[in-house]
C-alpha positions as CSV (number, residue, x, y, z in Angstrom):
1,M,48.7,17.4,-71.2
2,N,46.5,18.9,-73.9
3,S,43.5,21.1,-73.3
4,S,41.0,18.3,-73.7
5,N,42.6,16.2,-71.0
6,R,42.7,19.2,-68.6
7,K,39.0,19.9,-69.2
8,S,38.1,16.2,-68.5
9,S,40.1,16.2,-65.3
10,T,38.5,19.4,-64.1
11,G,35.1,18.0,-64.7
12,V,35.8,14.9,-62.7
13,H,37.0,16.9,-59.8
14,C,33.9,19.1,-59.9
15,L,31.6,16.1,-59.9
16,A,33.4,14.6,-56.9
17,A,33.3,17.8,-55.0
18,L,29.5,18.2,-55.8
19,G,28.9,14.6,-54.6
20,L,30.7,15.3,-51.3
21,M,28.7,18.4,-50.7
22,L,25.5,16.6,-51.2
23,C,26.5,13.9,-48.7
24,V,27.4,16.6,-46.1
25,V,24.1,18.4,-46.6
26,A,22.1,15.1,-46.3
27,C,23.9,14.1,-43.1
28,A,23.4,17.6,-41.6
29,R,19.6,17.5,-42.4
30,N,19.0,14.0,-41.2
31,P,21.6,13.1,-38.4
32,Q,21.1,9.4,-37.5
33,P,17.3,9.3,-37.3
34,D,17.3,5.8,-35.8
35,I,18.6,7.1,-32.4
36,A,15.4,9.2,-31.9
37,A,13.3,6.1,-32.6
38,S,15.3,4.1,-30.0
39,M,13.8,6.0,-27.1
40,P,10.9,4.1,-25.4
41,V,7.6,5.6,-26.3
42,D,5.5,3.3,-24.1
43,Y,5.2,4.6,-20.5
44,R,5.5,1.0,-19.2
45,E,8.9,0.8,-20.7
46,R,10.1,4.2,-19.4
47,H,8.6,3.5,-15.9
48,P,8.4,-0.2,-15.4
49,I,7.0,-1.8,-12.3
50,R,9.7,-3.7,-10.5
51,L,9.4,-6.4,-7.9
52,V,11.9,-5.8,-5.0
53,D,12.5,-6.7,-1.4
54,G,10.5,-4.5,0.9
55,Q,9.8,-4.2,4.6
56,R,6.7,-4.3,6.8
57,S,7.3,-2.7,10.2
58,L,5.4,-2.0,13.4
59,Q,6.5,0.4,16.1
60,I,5.4,-0.2,19.6
61,F,5.8,2.3,22.4
62,V,5.7,1.3,26.1
63,G,6.2,3.4,29.2
64,S,9.3,3.3,31.5
65,V,7.3,2.0,34.5
66,R,4.6,-0.3,33.2
67,S,5.4,-3.0,30.6
68,G,2.9,-4.8,28.5
69,L,0.7,-4.1,25.5
70,T,-2.5,-2.2,25.1
71,P,-5.5,-3.9,23.5
72,T,-4.8,-1.9,20.3
73,Q,-1.2,-3.0,20.3
74,R,-2.1,-6.6,20.8
75,A,-4.4,-6.5,17.8
76,Q,-1.7,-4.9,15.7
77,V,0.9,-7.6,16.6
78,T,-1.6,-10.4,15.9
79,S,-2.5,-8.9,12.5
80,L,1.2,-8.5,11.6
81,G,1.8,-12.2,12.5
82,S,-1.1,-13.2,10.2
83,D,0.2,-11.0,7.4
84,W,3.6,-12.6,7.8
85,R,2.2,-16.0,7.1
86,R,0.7,-14.7,3.9
87,E,3.4,-12.5,2.5
88,G,6.6,-12.8,4.6
89,T,9.8,-14.0,2.8
90,G,12.1,-14.1,5.9
91,Y,12.4,-13.9,9.6
92,I,10.4,-11.6,11.9
93,L,12.9,-9.3,13.6
94,V,12.0,-7.8,17.0
95,E,14.3,-5.0,18.0
96,T,14.4,-3.5,21.6
97,P,16.1,-0.3,22.7
98,A,19.2,-0.5,24.7
99,G,20.1,2.3,27.2
100,A,16.7,4.0,26.8
101,A,14.5,5.1,29.7
102,N,12.1,2.2,29.0
103,S,14.6,-0.5,28.2
104,G,13.6,-2.7,31.1
105,A,9.9,-2.4,30.3
106,A,10.6,-3.1,26.6
107,R,12.5,-6.3,27.3
108,Q,9.6,-7.6,29.4
109,T,7.1,-6.6,26.7
110,V,8.9,-8.7,24.1
111,H,7.8,-11.9,25.8
112,E,4.2,-10.9,25.2
113,I,4.9,-9.9,21.6
114,R,6.5,-13.3,20.9
115,S,3.5,-15.1,22.5
116,L,1.1,-13.2,20.3
117,L,3.1,-13.9,17.2
118,K,3.2,-17.6,18.0
119,F,-0.6,-17.5,18.5
120,A,-0.9,-16.0,15.0
121,G,1.0,-18.9,13.5
122,V,4.6,-17.7,13.4
123,P,7.0,-20.5,14.4
124,Q,9.4,-19.9,17.3
125,K,12.4,-20.4,15.0
126,A,11.2,-17.7,12.7
127,M,11.6,-14.9,15.3
128,I,14.9,-13.1,16.0
129,V,15.2,-10.7,19.0
130,R,18.1,-8.2,19.2
131,N,18.9,-4.8,20.8
132,Y,19.7,-1.5,19.1
133,D,21.4,1.6,20.6
134,Q,19.0,4.4,21.6
135,L,20.4,7.8,20.5
136,Y,18.8,9.9,23.2
137,R,19.0,8.2,26.6
138,Q,16.2,10.2,28.2
139,D,13.7,9.4,25.5
140,L,11.4,6.4,25.3
141,G,12.7,3.8,22.9
142,V,10.4,2.0,20.4
143,I,10.1,-1.7,19.9
144,R,10.3,-2.5,16.2
145,V,8.7,-5.6,14.7
146,I,9.9,-6.0,11.1
147,Y,9.8,-8.6,8.3
148,T,10.6,-8.6,4.6
149,R,8.2,-9.1,1.8
150,I,8.0,-8.7,-2.0
151,E,6.9,-5.2,-3.0
152,A,6.1,-3.6,-6.4
153,K,7.9,-0.4,-7.1
154,A,7.9,2.2,-9.9
155,G,9.6,5.5,-10.5
156,P,11.0,7.8,-9.2
157,C,8.5,10.3,-10.6
158,G,8.8,14.0,-11.1
159,E,11.8,14.0,-13.5
160,W,11.6,16.5,-16.3
161,P,14.7,16.1,-18.5
162,D,12.9,17.5,-21.6
163,N,11.3,20.8,-22.6
164,L,7.5,20.6,-22.8
165,G,7.1,23.9,-24.5
166,P,8.0,25.1,-28.1
167,G,11.6,24.7,-29.0
168,V,14.0,21.8,-28.7
169,L,14.3,19.0,-26.2
170,G,16.7,19.0,-23.3
171,N,19.9,17.2,-22.5
172,S,18.4,13.7,-22.4
173,Q,18.9,13.5,-26.2
174,P,22.3,13.1,-28.0
175,W,21.4,16.4,-29.8
176,P,18.5,18.8,-29.8
177,L,15.5,17.5,-31.7
178,P,12.3,19.5,-32.5
179,D,9.4,18.8,-30.2
180,S,7.2,18.2,-33.3
181,E,8.0,14.5,-33.0
182,N,4.7,14.1,-31.1
183,R,6.2,11.8,-28.5
184,P,5.0,11.7,-24.8
185,Y,7.1,13.6,-22.3
186,W,9.3,11.5,-20.0
187,N,7.2,11.8,-16.8
188,F,4.0,10.8,-18.6
189,G,2.5,7.7,-17.0
190,C,4.9,7.5,-14.0
191,A,2.2,8.4,-11.4
192,T,-0.2,5.8,-12.8
193,Q,2.5,3.1,-12.7
194,R,3.5,4.1,-9.1
195,N,-0.2,4.1,-7.9
196,L,-0.8,0.7,-9.4
197,A,2.3,-0.7,-7.8
198,S,1.4,0.6,-4.4
199,S,-2.3,-0.5,-4.5
200,V,-1.9,-4.1,-5.8
201,A,-2.6,-6.6,-3.0
202,N,-0.3,-9.3,-4.3
203,P,2.7,-8.1,-6.5
204,E,2.9,-11.5,-8.1
205,D,-0.5,-10.8,-9.8
206,L,1.4,-8.3,-12.1
207,V,3.4,-11.2,-13.4
208,Q,1.1,-14.2,-13.6
209,P,-2.6,-14.9,-12.8
210,R,-3.8,-16.7,-9.7
211,A,-5.2,-20.2,-9.8
212,E,-9.0,-20.5,-10.1
213,T,-10.9,-21.0,-6.9
214,P,-13.2,-24.0,-6.5
215,T,-16.7,-23.6,-7.8
216,Y,-19.7,-23.3,-5.5
217,A,-20.8,-26.9,-5.5
218,A,-24.2,-26.4,-4.0
219,R,-25.2,-23.8,-6.6
220,R,-23.8,-25.9,-9.5
221,S,-25.8,-28.9,-8.3
222,T,-29.0,-26.8,-8.2
223,V,-28.5,-25.4,-11.7
224,V,-27.7,-28.8,-13.2
225,D,-30.7,-30.4,-11.5
226,K,-33.1,-27.7,-12.9
227,Y,-31.5,-27.9,-16.4
228,S,-32.0,-31.7,-16.5
229,K,-35.7,-31.3,-15.6
230,G,-36.1,-28.6,-18.3
231,T,-37.0,-25.8,-15.8
232,D,-35.6,-22.3,-15.7
233,P,-32.2,-22.5,-13.8
234,S,-32.1,-18.8,-13.0
235,T,-32.7,-17.4,-9.6
236,T,-35.9,-15.5,-8.8
237,Y,-36.1,-12.8,-6.2
238,S,-39.2,-11.7,-4.4
239,S,-40.2,-8.1,-4.9
240,S,-43.2,-8.1,-2.5
241,N,-41.7,-5.4,-0.3
242,N,-40.9,-3.1,-3.3
243,G,-37.5,-2.2,-1.8
244,K,-39.0,-0.8,1.5
245,V,-36.8,-0.9,4.5
246,S,-39.4,0.2,6.9
247,T,-43.2,0.2,7.3
248,V,-43.3,3.6,8.9
249,G,-45.0,6.3,6.8
250,P,-46.8,6.1,3.5
């Protein structure tokens, strides 16, 4: 091999090595940037509100000598029966303590509970009565009235997998990334989602709207009648009293 061929081969090897070095440097400076973009930025995606099976329960205490419910307990049982008709998704379970100091009184009180539930509109076939073992025999056992319903849940909150201060993020990322990405921290929005889930009256409202309620026919008839006559359809309020609630004093 002459000198010109050796020089040409050396130049090719140098160019190949230079290209390989540039590729390594580029990969080291920008390691798979699409993974960082794959993390959810919207708090509704990080902490979604989920619809799950939940329980509504009522605990009723009775004495060991006298059975029956107090007026407050009767109102609670009746209210629970009405709520079951609106949101219940299964049976109503009535559990009585077995082997407790008030087991006999609790069994007698169950008859009144079932009567009140039936009065509230709960069918007889939708009630199940069973016993459970009381752990401490000398204590008063509680009568549990339970039914299942749909609940909205979010969270858990209070998780801090990333560093909020200057530096790099924590172990939630495949590798440390600078916090200059200007992304919200992981726990951001979790409390808002959890409060919304716990305060909504009907969890299904988070998925789809309710049907429209019927219009007020009397008011609609009055407005249409005034409109057809060419008069003002608005309602006028008298201000003769000027907002006074009493005639005492100036």
